[in-house]
Structures are given as C-alpha cells and as structure tokens.
N, C-alpha and C positions, 0 to 999 in steps of 0.2 A: 304558438308559433310567432316569431317576430318577422317584421317586414323591413325592407331596406328603405330608408328615407334619405333622399339626396338633399344636401344643403343648397345646391344650385343645379340647374339643368346643365349637363355637360354640353360643351360646344366645341366643334371641330374648327381648327384654323388652317390645317394643312393635311393633305392626303398623299401618301406614297404607295404605289402599287408595283410589286415586282412579280416575277413568275411564281413565287411561292408565298408571299406575304402581303397583307394589307396593314399599313401603319397609319395611324391617325394621331396627329398632334392636337392636344386639347388646349383650350384657352387657359386652363388652370395649371399648365406645365407638364401634365402627364402625357405619355405616349402609349397608345394601345397598339399592340401588334397581334394579329390573328392570322392563322393559316388561310391562304387564299381558297383552299378547299371548302371552307365554311360557306363560301358564296360561289356556287358552281357557274353562274353566268360570268362572273369575273374570271374564274379559272379558264373558261372556254373562250374568253374574249381575246382579241388581238391586242398587242401592246398599245397601238394607237387608240383603240376603244377604251382601254383601261386608263389611259392618260387623259381622256376627255371627261372629266368629272367637274361638278360644281357643287358648292355648298348651298343648301336651302335655308332660307330665313337667316337667323344669326348663327348658323352652324349646327342646327339641331339634327340635320340629316345630310347625306351625300347622295347625289344623283349621277348616274352614268346614262345619259340620254340615248346613246347609240345602242345600248343593250337593254334598256328599260329596267335598270336595277336601281333600287332606292334602299339605303341602309340608314336606319335611325341610330344616332349616337347613344341614346339612352339604352337601346337594346344591346349595342356593342359593349357598353360598360357592364351590363348585366350578364354578358357572356352568351347571348342568343345567336345562334347560327341562322342561316337562311331558312325560312319556313316554306319555301317553294316545294311543291310536291314533285315526285319523280315524273309523273305524267305531264305536268306543266313544263318541266325542264326538257323532257323528250320532245314535246311539240315545238318548243323554242329552238332546240338544236336542229330539228328537221327543217324548220323554216330557214335557219341560217345556211344549212347545206344547200337548200334549193336556191338561195339568193347569191351564194358566193361563186 
C-alpha cells in the first residue's frame, strides 16, 4: 500500500463560503471546492457566521469562531469530511436553538 507524501504543506490564502459550497484558494494556485454539507456546522450557520473566518498559522487551518468550527487544509486536500458525531452536532444545534 502506498501513502501520499506532500511536497509542501498546503496553505490557504482565501476562503469563500456560499449556501452550497466551501471554496479555498491555496498558496500554490489550486482552489479546493467542497459541498457545504461536508461541514454541518457551516451548513447550519448564518451567512454572517460563515463570513467570520480566519486563517490559523500560515494558513494550515481555517477557524470560524462564532460556530466553533476548525478545518485543517491538509484534511481538505485529502478529501476528509467533518468527523463530528451526530450526537455532538445535535447538542450544538439544540444550544443554537435555545440561544437564538
């Protein structure tokens, strides 16, 4: 079995979030686009919450502080979806409903 070796750590430089997609421009010129459904917290967030993001470090991850979401760029490149359990997501959604 072979494993993937990256020549350089992928780094984000720009993030765009729509109602349907998450697009990340990388420093090497690529753009990754994934369905927003891969990240349920982003899917359930308001547009204002989705637009409040920041890059961590040199772009190794993206953080959305309003919804406590963190996405690593290396995981995105590898095609990993959110690993949050349904129970955790349900608790988070319930808290949001109680606070809105």
